[in-house]
N, CA, C and O atoms as CSV, one atom per row, in Angstrom:
chain,resi,resn,atom,element,x,y,z
A,1,UNK,N,N,7.253,16.976,-5.133
A,1,UNK,CA,C,7.257,16.204,-3.899
A,1,UNK,C,C,5.895,15.540,-3.712
A,1,UNK,O,O,4.856,16.159,-3.943
A,2,UNK,N,N,5.911,14.291,-3.296
A,2,UNK,CA,C,4.676,13.532,-3.108
A,2,UNK,C,C,4.025,13.932,-1.787
A,2,UNK,O,O,4.679,14.014,-0.748
A,3,UNK,N,N,2.720,14.178,-1.859
A,3,UNK,CA,C,1.959,14.569,-0.671
A,3,UNK,C,C,1.480,13.308,0.042
A,3,UNK,O,O,0.512,12.682,-0.389
A,4,UNK,N,N,2.151,12.933,1.127
A,4,UNK,CA,C,1.776,11.749,1.893
A,4,UNK,C,C,0.742,12.136,2.947
A,4,UNK,O,O,0.840,13.177,3.597
A,5,UNK,N,N,-0.256,11.256,3.092
A,5,UNK,CA,C,-1.310,11.484,4.067
A,5,UNK,C,C,-1.356,10.326,5.050
A,5,UNK,O,O,-1.088,9.181,4.684
A,6,UNK,N,N,-1.690,10.621,6.277
A,6,UNK,CA,C,-1.891,9.584,7.285
A,6,UNK,C,C,-3.398,9.405,7.440
A,6,UNK,O,O,-4.121,10.348,7.761
A,7,UNK,N,N,-3.853,8.184,7.207
A,7,UNK,CA,C,-5.284,7.900,7.215
A,7,UNK,C,C,-5.562,6.821,8.254
A,7,UNK,O,O,-4.842,5.827,8.342
A,8,UNK,N,N,-6.607,7.029,9.032
A,8,UNK,CA,C,-7.027,6.023,10.007
A,8,UNK,C,C,-8.173,5.215,9.404
A,8,UNK,O,O,-9.179,5.767,8.959
A,9,UNK,N,N,-7.993,3.893,9.402
A,9,UNK,CA,C,-9.042,2.998,8.913
A,9,UNK,C,C,-9.266,1.896,9.937
A,9,UNK,O,O,-8.497,1.738,10.885
A,10,UNK,N,N,-10.338,1.139,9.723
A,10,UNK,CA,C,-10.633,0.010,10.600
A,10,UNK,C,C,-11.094,-1.146,9.720
A,10,UNK,O,O,-12.021,-1.017,8.921
A,11,UNK,N,N,-10.417,-2.279,9.893
A,11,UNK,CA,C,-10.774,-3.480,9.148
A,11,UNK,C,C,-10.927,-4.624,10.147
A,11,UNK,O,O,-10.026,-4.896,10.940
A,12,UNK,N,N,-12.069,-5.284,10.098
A,12,UNK,CA,C,-12.379,-6.402,10.997
A,12,UNK,C,C,-12.186,-6.000,12.458
A,12,UNK,O,O,-11.699,-6.779,13.278
A,13,UNK,N,N,-12.580,-4.769,12.756
A,13,UNK,CA,C,-12.506,-4.289,14.130
A,13,UNK,C,C,-11.127,-3.832,14.573
A,13,UNK,O,O,-10.962,-3.386,15.708
A,14,UNK,N,N,-10.147,-3.934,13.710
A,14,UNK,CA,C,-8.777,-3.557,14.071
A,14,UNK,C,C,-8.439,-2.219,13.413
A,14,UNK,O,O,-8.565,-2.064,12.199
A,15,UNK,N,N,-8.004,-1.247,14.238
A,15,UNK,CA,C,-7.639,0.048,13.664
A,15,UNK,C,C,-6.245,0.005,13.030
A,15,UNK,O,O,-5.336,-0.666,13.519
A,16,UNK,N,N,-6.110,0.743,11.927
A,16,UNK,CA,C,-4.829,0.846,11.240
A,16,UNK,C,C,-4.583,2.301,10.887
A,16,UNK,O,O,-5.511,3.030,10.538
A,17,UNK,N,N,-3.330,2.720,10.978
A,17,UNK,CA,C,-2.905,4.026,10.481
A,17,UNK,C,C,-2.121,3.773,9.205
A,17,UNK,O,O,-1.084,3.108,9.223
A,18,UNK,N,N,-2.617,4.302,8.109
A,18,UNK,CA,C,-2.013,4.091,6.801
A,18,UNK,C,C,-1.388,5.405,6.340
A,18,UNK,O,O,-2.005,6.466,6.437
A,19,UNK,N,N,-0.162,5.324,5.840
A,19,UNK,CA,C,0.483,6.485,5.238
A,19,UNK,C,C,0.520,6.217,3.742
A,19,UNK,O,O,1.069,5.209,3.296
A,20,UNK,N,N,-0.067,7.125,2.969
A,20,UNK,CA,C,-0.187,6.907,1.532
A,20,UNK,C,C,-0.214,8.221,0.779
A,20,UNK,O,O,-0.482,9.282,1.343
A,21,UNK,N,N,0.071,8.121,-0.515
A,21,UNK,CA,C,-0.081,9.294,-1.369
A,21,UNK,C,C,-1.391,9.208,-2.147
A,21,UNK,O,O,-1.695,10.093,-2.947
A,22,UNK,N,N,-2.162,8.157,-1.919
A,22,UNK,CA,C,-3.469,8.015,-2.563
A,22,UNK,C,C,-4.501,8.938,-1.918
A,22,UNK,O,O,-4.319,9.430,-0.804
A,23,UNK,N,N,-5.580,9.154,-2.649
A,23,UNK,CA,C,-6.685,9.952,-2.156
A,23,UNK,C,C,-7.300,9.304,-0.918
A,23,UNK,O,O,-7.495,8.089,-0.885
A,24,UNK,N,N,-7.601,10.100,0.087
A,24,UNK,CA,C,-8.164,9.592,1.336
A,24,UNK,C,C,-9.450,8.813,1.099
A,24,UNK,O,O,-9.608,7.713,1.630
A,25,UNK,N,N,-10.363,9.357,0.321
A,25,UNK,CA,C,-11.633,8.672,0.055
A,25,UNK,C,C,-11.408,7.322,-0.615
A,25,UNK,O,O,-12.118,6.356,-0.336
A,26,UNK,N,N,-10.424,7.263,-1.494
A,26,UNK,CA,C,-10.112,6.011,-2.182
A,26,UNK,C,C,-9.645,4.949,-1.178
A,26,UNK,O,O,-10.131,3.818,-1.202
A,27,UNK,N,N,-8.712,5.309,-0.304
A,27,UNK,CA,C,-8.183,4.366,0.685
A,27,UNK,C,C,-9.278,3.925,1.638
A,27,UNK,O,O,-9.363,2.745,1.980
A,28,UNK,N,N,-10.113,4.853,2.070
A,28,UNK,CA,C,-11.218,4.515,2.977
A,28,UNK,C,C,-12.201,3.578,2.276
A,28,UNK,O,O,-12.710,2.642,2.893
A,29,UNK,N,N,-12.468,3.823,1.000
A,29,UNK,CA,C,-13.392,2.946,0.281
A,29,UNK,C,C,-12.811,1.540,0.145
A,29,UNK,O,O,-13.541,0.555,0.252
A,30,UNK,N,N,-11.508,1.441,-0.090
A,30,UNK,CA,C,-10.870,0.119,-0.135
A,30,UNK,C,C,-10.985,-0.590,1.216
A,30,UNK,O,O,-11.323,-1.772,1.282
A,31,UNK,N,N,-10.704,0.140,2.279
A,31,UNK,CA,C,-10.797,-0.437,3.621
A,31,UNK,C,C,-12.218,-0.908,3.907
A,31,UNK,O,O,-12.422,-1.988,4.462
A,32,UNK,N,N,-13.197,-0.096,3.525
A,32,UNK,CA,C,-14.596,-0.483,3.742
A,32,UNK,C,C,-14.963,-1.724,2.939
A,32,UNK,O,O,-15.690,-2.591,3.423
A,33,UNK,N,N,-14.459,-1.805,1.716
A,33,UNK,CA,C,-14.731,-2.980,0.875
A,33,UNK,C,C,-14.124,-4.241,1.491
A,33,UNK,O,O,-14.769,-5.288,1.545
A,34,UNK,N,N,-12.894,-4.129,1.947
A,34,UNK,CA,C,-12.228,-5.270,2.573
A,34,UNK,C,C,-12.931,-5.659,3.863
A,34,UNK,O,O,-13.147,-6.843,4.122
A,35,UNK,N,N,-13.288,-4.674,4.668
A,35,UNK,CA,C,-13.999,-4.932,5.915
A,35,UNK,C,C,-15.323,-5.643,5.638
A,35,UNK,O,O,-15.689,-6.590,6.335
A,36,UNK,N,N,-16.025,-5.181,4.628
A,36,UNK,CA,C,-17.302,-5.794,4.261
A,36,UNK,C,C,-17.112,-7.239,3.805
A,36,UNK,O,O,-17.902,-8.114,4.160
A,37,UNK,N,N,-16.064,-7.489,3.020
A,37,UNK,CA,C,-15.789,-8.837,2.529
A,37,UNK,C,C,-15.462,-9.772,3.688
A,37,UNK,O,O,-15.956,-10.897,3.743
A,38,UNK,N,N,-14.637,-9.309,4.604
A,38,UNK,CA,C,-14.272,-10.130,5.765
A,38,UNK,C,C,-15.499,-10.404,6.623
A,38,UNK,O,O,-15.700,-11.528,7.084
A,39,UNK,N,N,-16.319,-9.379,6.839
A,39,UNK,CA,C,-17.550,-9.565,7.613
A,39,UNK,C,C,-18.465,-10.581,6.943
A,39,UNK,O,O,-19.067,-11.421,7.612
A,40,UNK,N,N,-18.564,-10.502,5.634
A,40,UNK,CA,C,-19.405,-11.434,4.882
A,40,UNK,C,C,-18.909,-12.874,5.050
A,40,UNK,O,O,-19.709,-13.790,5.240
A,41,UNK,N,N,-17.605,-13.068,4.980
A,41,UNK,CA,C,-17.035,-14.406,5.172
A,41,UNK,C,C,-17.298,-14.890,6.590
A,41,UNK,O,O,-17.640,-16.053,6.807
A,42,UNK,N,N,-17.134,-13.988,7.554
A,42,UNK,CA,C,-17.348,-14.376,8.959
A,42,UNK,C,C,-18.808,-14.688,9.241
A,42,UNK,O,O,-19.107,-15.502,10.115
A,43,UNK,N,N,-19.726,-14.051,8.511
A,43,UNK,CA,C,-21.156,-14.274,8.715
A,43,UNK,C,C,-21.685,-15.468,7.914
A,43,UNK,O,O,-22.894,-15.689,7.858
A,44,UNK,N,N,-20.800,-16.222,7.306
A,44,UNK,CA,C,-21.224,-17.299,6.412
A,44,UNK,C,C,-21.849,-18.495,7.116
A,44,UNK,O,O,-22.341,-19.402,6.445
A,45,UNK,N,N,-21.847,-18.526,8.407
A,45,UNK,CA,C,-22.520,-19.624,9.096
A,45,UNK,C,C,-21.699,-20.189,10.232
A,45,UNK,O,O,-21.968,-19.908,11.401
A,46,UNK,N,N,-20.708,-20.977,9.897
A,46,UNK,CA,C,-19.904,-21.604,10.941
A,46,UNK,C,C,-18.897,-20.603,11.510
A,46,UNK,O,O,-18.608,-19.576,10.896
A,47,UNK,N,N,-18.373,-20.920,12.687
A,47,UNK,CA,C,-17.414,-20.008,13.307
A,47,UNK,C,C,-16.138,-19.974,12.484
A,47,UNK,O,O,-15.592,-21.005,12.089
A,48,UNK,N,N,-15.693,-18.781,12.246
A,48,UNK,CA,C,-14.427,-18.576,11.547
A,48,UNK,C,C,-13.773,-17.358,12.178
A,48,UNK,O,O,-14.429,-16.351,12.441
A,49,UNK,N,N,-12.491,-17.461,12.412
A,49,UNK,CA,C,-11.780,-16.361,13.066
A,49,UNK,C,C,-11.559,-15.224,12.072
A,49,UNK,O,O,-11.593,-15.431,10.858
A,50,UNK,N,N,-11.334,-14.027,12.599
A,50,UNK,CA,C,-11.030,-12.909,11.698
A,50,UNK,C,C,-9.813,-13.184,10.814
A,50,UNK,O,O,-9.783,-12.775,9.654
A,51,UNK,N,N,-8.817,-13.873,11.357
A,51,UNK,CA,C,-7.632,-14.196,10.561
A,51,UNK,C,C,-7.992,-15.138,9.416
A,51,UNK,O,O,-7.557,-14.936,8.282
A,52,UNK,N,N,-8.782,-16.161,9.711
A,52,UNK,CA,C,-9.205,-17.087,8.662
A,52,UNK,C,C,-10.062,-16.375,7.617
A,52,UNK,O,O,-9.913,-16.608,6.417
A,53,UNK,N,N,-10.949,-15.516,8.077
A,53,UNK,CA,C,-11.800,-14.763,7.151
A,53,UNK,C,C,-10.954,-13.847,6.272
A,53,UNK,O,O,-11.242,-13.676,5.088
A,54,UNK,N,N,-9.916,-13.262,6.854
A,54,UNK,CA,C,-9.028,-12.391,6.090
A,54,UNK,C,C,-8.296,-13.181,5.008
A,54,UNK,O,O,-8.157,-12.716,3.877
A,55,UNK,N,N,-7.831,-14.374,5.361
A,55,UNK,CA,C,-7.134,-15.211,4.380
A,55,UNK,C,C,-8.088,-15.612,3.254
A,55,UNK,O,O,-7.705,-15.580,2.085
A,56,UNK,N,N,-9.306,-15.983,3.583
A,56,UNK,CA,C,-10.291,-16.364,2.558
A,56,UNK,C,C,-10.602,-15.166,1.658
A,56,UNK,O,O,-10.654,-15.295,0.434
A,57,UNK,N,N,-10.809,-14.001,2.275
A,57,UNK,CA,C,-11.077,-12.790,1.481
A,57,UNK,C,C,-9.883,-12.472,0.583
A,57,UNK,O,O,-10.056,-12.101,-0.578
A,58,UNK,N,N,-8.692,-12.616,1.115
A,58,UNK,CA,C,-7.482,-12.359,0.336
A,58,UNK,C,C,-7.382,-13.316,-0.847
A,58,UNK,O,O,-7.017,-12.907,-1.950
A,59,UNK,N,N,-7.703,-14.586,-0.623
A,59,UNK,CA,C,-7.689,-15.558,-1.721
A,59,UNK,C,C,-8.694,-15.177,-2.806
A,59,UNK,O,O,-8.400,-15.293,-3.996
A,60,UNK,N,N,-9.877,-14.724,-2.398
A,60,UNK,CA,C,-10.888,-14.307,-3.377
A,60,UNK,C,C,-10.398,-13.103,-4.192
A,60,UNK,O,O,-10.571,-13.061,-5.410
A,61,UNK,N,N,-9.789,-12.129,-3.515
A,61,UNK,CA,C,-9.263,-10.967,-4.225
A,61,UNK,C,C,-8.103,-11.363,-5.143
A,61,UNK,O,O,-8.018,-10.888,-6.275
A,62,UNK,N,N,-7.211,-12.230,-4.656
A,62,UNK,CA,C,-6.082,-12.674,-5.474
A,62,UNK,C,C,-6.586,-13.418,-6.707
A,62,UNK,O,O,-6.033,-13.260,-7.795
A,63,UNK,N,N,-7.621,-14.222,-6.544
A,63,UNK,CA,C,-8.221,-14.936,-7.669
A,63,UNK,C,C,-8.769,-13.943,-8.696
A,63,UNK,O,O,-8.546,-14.098,-9.897
A,64,UNK,N,N,-9.475,-12.939,-8.225
A,64,UNK,CA,C,-10.030,-11.920,-9.126
A,64,UNK,C,C,-8.920,-11.178,-9.865
A,64,UNK,O,O,-9.008,-10.968,-11.075
A,65,UNK,N,N,-7.884,-10.785,-9.145
A,65,UNK,CA,C,-6.776,-10.057,-9.764
A,65,UNK,C,C,-6.084,-10.930,-10.806
A,65,UNK,O,O,-5.764,-10.458,-11.897
A,66,UNK,N,N,-5.854,-12.191,-10.477
A,66,UNK,CA,C,-5.189,-13.115,-11.410
A,66,UNK,C,C,-6.017,-13.282,-12.677
A,66,UNK,O,O,-5.480,-13.218,-13.783
A,67,UNK,N,N,-7.315,-13.493,-12.524
A,67,UNK,CA,C,-8.184,-13.672,-13.687
A,67,UNK,C,C,-8.226,-12.402,-14.538
A,67,UNK,O,O,-8.170,-12.479,-15.765
A,68,UNK,N,N,-8.323,-11.248,-13.902
A,68,UNK,CA,C,-8.344,-9.988,-14.646
A,68,UNK,C,C,-7.010,-9.720,-15.334
A,68,UNK,O,O,-6.981,-9.203,-16.450
A,69,UNK,N,N,-5.910,-10.067,-14.677
A,69,UNK,CA,C,-4.590,-9.893,-15.283
A,69,UNK,C,C,-4.445,-10.801,-16.501
A,69,UNK,O,O,-3.966,-10.371,-17.551
A,70,UNK,N,N,-4.862,-12.059,-16.354
A,70,UNK,CA,C,-4.798,-12.989,-17.479
A,70,UNK,C,C,-5.663,-12.504,-18.636
A,70,UNK,O,O,-5.252,-12.560,-19.795
A,71,UNK,N,N,-6.854,-12.032,-18.315
A,71,UNK,CA,C,-7.763,-11.518,-19.350
A,71,UNK,C,C,-7.155,-10.289,-20.033
A,71,UNK,O,O,-7.244,-10.145,-21.252
A,72,UNK,N,N,-6.550,-9.422,-19.257
A,72,UNK,CA,C,-5.910,-8.231,-19.811
A,72,UNK,C,C,-4.755,-8.618,-20.737
A,72,UNK,O,O,-4.598,-8.043,-21.813
A,73,UNK,N,N,-3.958,-9.583,-20.319
A,73,UNK,CA,C,-2.846,-10.039,-21.161
A,73,UNK,C,C,-3.357,-10.660,-22.458
A,73,UNK,O,O,-2.784,-10.435,-23.524
A,74,UNK,N,N,-4.428,-11.437,-22.369
A,74,UNK,CA,C,-5.034,-12.026,-23.577
A,74,UNK,C,C,-5.528,-10.926,-24.518
A,74,UNK,O,O,-5.348,-11.013,-25.733
A,75,UNK,N,N,-6.147,-9.899,-23.950
A,75,UNK,CA,C,-6.636,-8.789,-24.772
A,75,UNK,C,C,-5.482,-8.050,-25.438
A,75,UNK,O,O,-5.600,-7.638,-26.591
A,76,UNK,N,N,-4.370,-7.876,-24.731
A,76,UNK,CA,C,-3.200,-7.217,-25.312
A,76,UNK,C,C,-2.675,-8.029,-26.491
A,76,UNK,O,O,-2.325,-7.464,-27.528
A,77,UNK,N,N,-2.618,-9.339,-26.341
A,77,UNK,CA,C,-2.144,-10.205,-27.429
A,77,UNK,C,C,-3.074,-10.092,-28.629
A,77,UNK,O,O,-2.615,-9.950,-29.762
A,78,UNK,N,N,-4.388,-10.154,-28.385
A,78,UNK,CA,C,-5.353,-10.046,-29.482
A,78,UNK,C,C,-5.260,-8.679,-30.157
A,78,UNK,O,O,-5.350,-8.581,-31.381
A,79,UNK,N,N,-5.081,-7.632,-29.366
A,79,UNK,CA,C,-4.961,-6.285,-29.927
A,79,UNK,C,C,-3.726,-6.181,-30.821
A,79,UNK,O,O,-3.788,-5.597,-31.903
A,80,UNK,N,N,-2.615,-6.742,-30.374
A,80,UNK,CA,C,-1.408,-6.731,-31.195
A,80,UNK,C,C,-1.646,-7.475,-32.505
A,80,UNK,O,O,-1.194,-7.039,-33.564
A,81,UNK,N,N,-2.362,-8.607,-32.432
A,81,UNK,CA,C,-2.672,-9.372,-33.648
A,81,UNK,C,C,-3.569,-8.562,-34.575
A,81,UNK,O,O,-3.345,-8.540,-35.786
A,82,UNK,N,N,-4.583,-7.898,-34.024
A,82,UNK,CA,C,-5.481,-7.067,-34.840
A,82,UNK,C,C,-4.718,-5.920,-35.492
A,82,UNK,O,O,-4.934,-5.613,-36.664
A,83,UNK,N,N,-3.824,-5.287,-34.733
A,83,UNK,CA,C,-3.036,-4.184,-35.278
A,83,UNK,C,C,-2.121,-4.670,-36.395
A,83,UNK,O,O,-1.956,-3.993,-37.409
A,84,UNK,N,N,-1.526,-5.845,-36.207
A,84,UNK,CA,C,-0.676,-6.412,-37.261
A,84,UNK,C,C,-1.504,-6.721,-38.502
A,84,UNK,O,O,-1.073,-6.447,-39.623
A,85,UNK,N,N,-2.697,-7.292,-38.306
A,85,UNK,CA,C,-3.588,-7.581,-39.435
A,85,UNK,C,C,-3.993,-6.295,-40.156
A,85,UNK,O,O,-4.036,-6.248,-41.385
A,86,UNK,N,N,-4.290,-5.256,-39.378
A,86,UNK,CA,C,-4.696,-3.980,-39.971
A,86,UNK,C,C,-3.537,-3.364,-40.754
A,86,UNK,O,O,-3.741,-2.807,-41.833
A,87,UNK,N,N,-2.334,-3.464,-40.217
A,87,UNK,CA,C,-1.164,-2.920,-40.916
A,87,UNK,C,C,-0.925,-3.684,-42.214
A,87,UNK,O,O,-0.589,-3.089,-43.238
A,88,UNK,N,N,-1.096,-4.991,-42.166
A,88,UNK,CA,C,-0.922,-5.796,-43.375
A,88,UNK,C,C,-1.997,-5.452,-44.404
A,88,UNK,O,O,-1.704,-5.331,-45.593
A,89,UNK,N,N,-3.229,-5.297,-43.952
A,89,UNK,CA,C,-4.317,-4.946,-44.870
A,89,UNK,C,C,-4.064,-3.577,-45.499
A,89,UNK,O,O,-4.325,-3.389,-46.687
A,90,UNK,N,N,-3.565,-2.630,-44.728
A,90,UNK,CA,C,-3.269,-1.303,-45.255
A,90,UNK,C,C,-2.159,-1.381,-46.295
A,90,UNK,O,O,-2.224,-0.729,-47.337
A,91,UNK,N,N,-1.145,-2.180,-46.004
A,91,UNK,CA,C,-0.040,-2.356,-46.940
A,91,UNK,C,C,-0.535,-2.976,-48.252
A,91,UNK,O,O,-0.151,-2.543,-49.338
A,92,UNK,N,N,-1.387,-3.989,-48.136
A,92,UNK,CA,C,-1.948,-4.625,-49.328
A,92,UNK,C,C,-2.828,-3.654,-50.114
A,92,UNK,O,O,-2.806,-3.643,-51.345
A,93,UNK,N,N,-3.604,-2.836,-49.389
A,93,UNK,CA,C,-4.439,-1.827,-50.040
A,93,UNK,C,C,-3.584,-0.842,-50.822
A,93,UNK,O,O,-3.888,-0.515,-51.969
A,94,UNK,N,N,-2.517,-0.375,-50.194
A,94,UNK,CA,C,-1.628,0.582,-50.852
A,94,UNK,C,C,-0.979,-0.032,-52.089
A,94,UNK,O,O,-0.847,0.634,-53.116
A,95,UNK,N,N,-0.578,-1.290,-51.995
A,95,UNK,CA,C,0.029,-1.969,-53.134
A,95,UNK,C,C,-0.985,-2.094,-54.283
A,95,UNK,O,O,-0.650,-1.858,-55.444
A,96,UNK,N,N,-2.219,-2.466,-53.946
A,96,UNK,CA,C,-3.256,-2.593,-54.972
A,96,UNK,C,C,-3.581,-1.245,-55.613
A,96,UNK,O,O,-3.832,-1.174,-56.816
A,97,UNK,N,N,-3.578,-0.189,-54.822
A,97,UNK,CA,C,-3.815,1.151,-55.386
A,97,UNK,C,C,-2.719,1.516,-56.390
A,97,UNK,O,O,-2.993,2.060,-57.460
A,98,UNK,N,N,-1.456,1.202,-56.017
A,98,UNK,CA,C,-0.352,1.491,-56.930
A,98,UNK,C,C,-0.508,0.694,-58.231
A,98,UNK,O,O,-0.269,1.217,-59.320
A,99,UNK,N,N,-0.909,-0.567,-58.106
A,99,UNK,CA,C,-1.103,-1.386,-59.307
A,99,UNK,C,C,-2.233,-0.832,-60.178
A,99,UNK,O,O,-2.126,-0.800,-61.404
A,100,UNK,N,N,-3.304,-0.401,-59.535
A,100,UNK,CA,C,-4.428,0.183,-60.280
A,100,UNK,C,C,-3.969,1.441,-61.003
A,100,UNK,O,O,-4.299,1.648,-62.171
A,101,UNK,N,N,-3.208,2.283,-60.306
A,101,UNK,CA,C,-2.698,3.519,-60.925
A,101,UNK,C,C,-1.781,3.209,-62.101
A,101,UNK,O,O,-1.832,3.891,-63.124
A,102,UNK,N,N,-0.950,2.189,-61.963
A,102,UNK,CA,C,-0.076,1.787,-63.067
A,102,UNK,C,C,-0.909,1.309,-64.260
A,102,UNK,O,O,-0.611,1.632,-65.411
A,103,UNK,N,N,-1.946,0.542,-63.966
A,103,UNK,CA,C,-2.812,0.035,-65.044
A,103,UNK,C,C,-3.536,1.178,-65.745
A,103,UNK,O,O,-3.676,1.180,-66.968
A,104,UNK,N,N,-3.994,2.148,-64.960
A,104,UNK,CA,C,-4.679,3.298,-65.551
A,104,UNK,C,C,-3.732,4.100,-66.442
A,104,UNK,O,O,-4.114,4.545,-67.524
A,105,UNK,N,N,-2.507,4.278,-65.983
A,105,UNK,CA,C,-1.523,5.012,-66.785
A,105,UNK,C,C,-1.214,4.240,-68.062
A,105,UNK,O,O,-1.038,4.839,-69.123
A,106,UNK,N,N,-1.148,2.951,-67.968
A,106,UNK,CA,C,-0.880,2.120,-69.131
A,106,UNK,C,C,-2.011,2.180,-70.128
A,106,UNK,O,O,-1.757,2.097,-71.329
A,107,UNK,N,N,-3.243,2.319,-69.691
A,107,UNK,CA,C,-4.419,2.394,-70.579
A,107,UNK,C,C,-4.479,3.745,-71.286
A,107,UNK,O,O,-4.916,3.842,-72.433
A,108,UNK,N,N,-4.031,4.783,-70.583
A,108,UNK,CA,C,-4.159,6.122,-71.168
A,108,UNK,C,C,-3.044,6.425,-72.153
A,108,UNK,O,O,-3.132,7.411,-72.884
A,109,UNK,N,N,-2.015,5.622,-72.196
A,109,UNK,CA,C,-0.886,5.895,-73.104
A,109,UNK,C,C,-1.193,5.528,-74.510
A,109,UNK,O,O,-0.348,5.696,-75.390
């Protein structure tokens, strides 16, 4: 059974009650990070509402997630290519070893 916890957090001055199975410290750290990002956007100079700051912060996070996801997918593709190359090299090595062994047997006869 999943252990659900009720956690109280505050983001941009608004309190939230979150129910989660994640670690409390983890959820609080996420809330603090988001709160800090929104505060940073709001402190950027011109007046911006908390809602606008939240949307801007969300866009920045979505951009980061998209870039990291794309990078991860590229790495998976490259890894598959490397593994295929390694498997082919191993197969070629094994074939060459067999040929060498055949040649050695032929020389000793």
